[in-house]
N, C-alpha and C positions, 0 to 999 in steps of 0.2 A: 640572696641578698645581693645587693649591687656591689660591683667591682669598684676599687677606689677609681680604676682608671672610668668609669660611665661616670662616676659623680662627678670628677673634674670635667668631664663632656659637658656636663648637665651647667655646673657651675659656668664655665666658658659663656654656652650660650645664650644662656641667662644673662651674663654682664654684656653681650653683644644685644642683645633684646632692650637692655637698660640703658645702653650708650645709645639706640636710635632712638628711644620714647623719649629720652632727656632730652635731644637735640629737638625731637617734633615740638618740646614742651617750649623752651627757648626759641623756637622758631617764631611759634604761635604768639610768647608773650612779648617777641619785639613787634608784631604787627599787629597787635590789639589796641596799642595806645592810638596809632595811626585812624584805626578804624571805629574808633572810639569821638575821634573828634571828626572826622567826616558825618557820623550821625550827629552830633551835637550841631555841626553844619548847617545840615540837611532838615533837620525836626522843624525848625522857625520858617524856613522857606517854605515848605510843604503846608504848615500851619498856617501861614498866610495869604498863600495861594488859595486855600480852603476858602479862607474868609472873603476872598475878593471876587472868585465866582458864586459864593451865596451872594454877595451883596447885589452884582449884577442880575443873575437870577432873581433876586427879588423887586428890583428894580423895572424889568421887563414886563411890558402887559404880552399877554397870548398873543397878539396880533405881531408882533415884535417876532416871536419864536415860530411863527407859523411858517412850514416848510424850508425852515434852515436846518442844519447839521445838531447845531445847537442843542434843537428839541429833540431830535433822534435819539443824542448822548443822555437827556434828561429824563424824559418819558417812559413811562412804565408799558412793554410790551406785553402782549396778547399770553393769558400762562397758558403751558403745557406744552412750550416749543423747545426747540434745541437749549441746552444748556451747556453754559462753557468753564469752565476750570484753569485756573491759573496757579500752577504748584512750584515754590521755589525750595529746592532741595541743594545739597552739597555734592560737590563732584569728587569728591572722597571720602572716607570711613574715619575710624578710628577718632573720634569725635562723640564718643560716650553714646548716648539714647538720641542725640539730635537728629538724624534721619530717620531713626525708629518712630519716636514720637509722630515726626510731619508725615509718614507714609500709614502710619494707623490713624490720624486725623484723615487724610486722603480717601483713605479705605472706606472709613465710616461716611463722608460725604457722598463716594459713589455708590456704598450700599444702602443710601437715603434714597440715591435718585437713580436706583439701577432701572427704574421702565421707562427711562429718557433717554434721548439721543445726547451723548455728551461728547464737547470738541475740548480738546487738551494743549493747553500750552504750558510747556514745561520748560524751569530753568534748573541746572543741574544734573548729572549721569543718574545719580542714583533713584531720583523721581522717573527718571527718563525708562531704564531699564524696570524698575516697578511696574510702570503701566504699560510697556511693552508683555511683559509677562502674563497681564489679567487674561483673563476668558471669561467669554459667556458674557459682554456688556457691548450695547453699542456704543463703541468709544472709538475716537478716532484722534490719531497726535497730530496735529495741524502743526506746530511750530515748536521746534528745539534748542535749546541755548544752553551751551556747555562750554566748560573750559573758561568760564566767567569770573571764576572767584580763585585765589582772594584779591583777584586786582578789579572789581566791579567799578566801571566808571558809568558817566550818564548817559556817552554812547551807547552803552549797552543797554540804559533804561530806554534810550531812543527807540533802537530797533524791538522793542518788547515792544513798546506803545503801539507802535508803527502796525506790527503782530495783531494785536489786539484791536485794535481799531479797524481795520481791513477785516478781520473776521466779524465782529460785530457789524460792519456794513454791506459784506455780501451775503450772511447769510442769517436766518432768522432766529437770532439768539434772543431768547429772551433774559438772561444776566448771565454777568462775568463775575466768578465768585474767587477770590484770592486766596492762598492757604500759605504761610511764612511763618517764621519763629522769629519773634520781636528780641531783641537783644533788653534787658532789664538789668541785667548784673554780670560779674565777672562770675557768680554760681547759681545762676536764674535766667532761664530763656522764657519764653511764652506763646505757646501756637496761637497764631491768630487764624481766623475763618472769615472774611470782611468778604462784603458786597462792592465791586470797580465799579462797574454798570450794569442799569445806568445809575444815573449821579439824585434824582429826585430824591430819594427816601434820604439818604446821606444827608443829602442840606438841608432837608424838612428835618431831620434828626437832632443836628445840630443849628440850626436856623435860630434858636432865643440866643444863642450864646454868641451872635456874630453883632456886629452893631453895622446898621446902613447909613453909611457917609456920603455913599454916592451923589444925592440928590443936591448934594452942595456942590457938585463938578458938571462942568459942561463937557461932553465928549466927542472928539474928532478920532477916528471915525464915530459912528453910532455905537452907541450899547451893542445890539444884537452882534455886530459885526466883530465889537471885541470880544465881547465874548466865546464867539465861535474862534477864532483866533488863539485867544488864551486855552483853550477846553483840551486842546494837545497836549500843550506843554504841563495843563495842569496834571494830566496822566501820569505823562513822564517826570514828572516831580513825585507824584507819589508812588510810581514804579521804583524811583532811585534810590529813595528812601528807605522802602521793602527792599531792595538787592544788598543795602548799608547795613540796614537791622538785620539780616539773613548772615551777611560775611561777619560781622562782629559777635554775631550770636555762635558761629560755628567754632570762631577761632577762640570764643572762652570755653566751648564746649570741650574743644580738643586739649587745650591746656590743662584742664580741668584732670580732663580723662589722661593723657599724658603725665600728670602728675602724680596721679593715682596709680597709674602704672610702673612710674621707676617706683616709687614707695613699696610695691609688691616685691617690686623683683630685688629691690635690697633685701626686704623680710626673706623671699624666697633663698637669697645667697646667703646671709646668717644661716638658714636655718640646714641649708646642703652643707655648709660648711664645717657646722656642727656635727652632720653626720659622717661626713667623710672624716673626719678627728676622731671620732667613736670607733669609724670601721678600721683605722688605721692602729689606734690604740690594741682593738681587739686582734689583730691579726698580730700586732707584736708580743700580746701577753699570750697567745697560740705559740706563737713562736718561740717563747719563754718557757713555756711549760712543754714543749718538744724538745728541746733543748735538756733541759732538768730530767726529764725521764729517760732522753738517751744517755744522760751520764750515771744515773742511779740504774740502770742497766749493765752498762760499761763495767760500773764499780761493782757489781753486786757478781 
């Protein structure tokens, strides 16, 4: 049976852990409101940028896009080529199943495409370390970005966009797939596996929802030049929203996990305190029995 000293040391260590988990919960709670506000501000801009790009694309004729960068970003490429993956994870752990679910989704995607050449752009230390440990795949980590969270900004999205567009332009990449955690609520996140490039399928899928209003306006410069200038900003806006979604989802997951850990620590402290009291009572009872036995022996 454990001694009183061992139990007291155990209680002390659990109390120290509880202080850390509670502090981490409060830090996450303080940051989550700002992260939520950032998401709410970015979503309408990203959606409106989607609509504008779609409107411009539908207005253009085939000859307007011929030989332009816009055509390269829209048109489907020959199947069977290199695939690109953009994986967005956290830099740190202690956030429940946040990273585990992301890495499972990435592993499933990689397994599905294990016969293909794969080029990866990764955000977050957890995803980078996971990919570095993988063996048996034709996989190359072409760009990494760590230390971004919890202060992700548009400059990070722009750097990420530049790296992806450079990869897409310089290598025969068939498509770019994006895997990240979308913030739904304080208690729920959703793994999203979406195709970032090329854009045509994405635009065609959402096309009927867009209102084609550009015919009411005259454009200077021409529509094709405007579309070419807007596309990098469009990719940047989508990636910025992705980073903010992942950031808020991570903070919510960490707050929930640390709250559960603090609750478990409190329950463990109560159980250990009860065990300590029972052990102390047993020791006192034993000592009293020894005293009584000794007195009876002396009296006899």
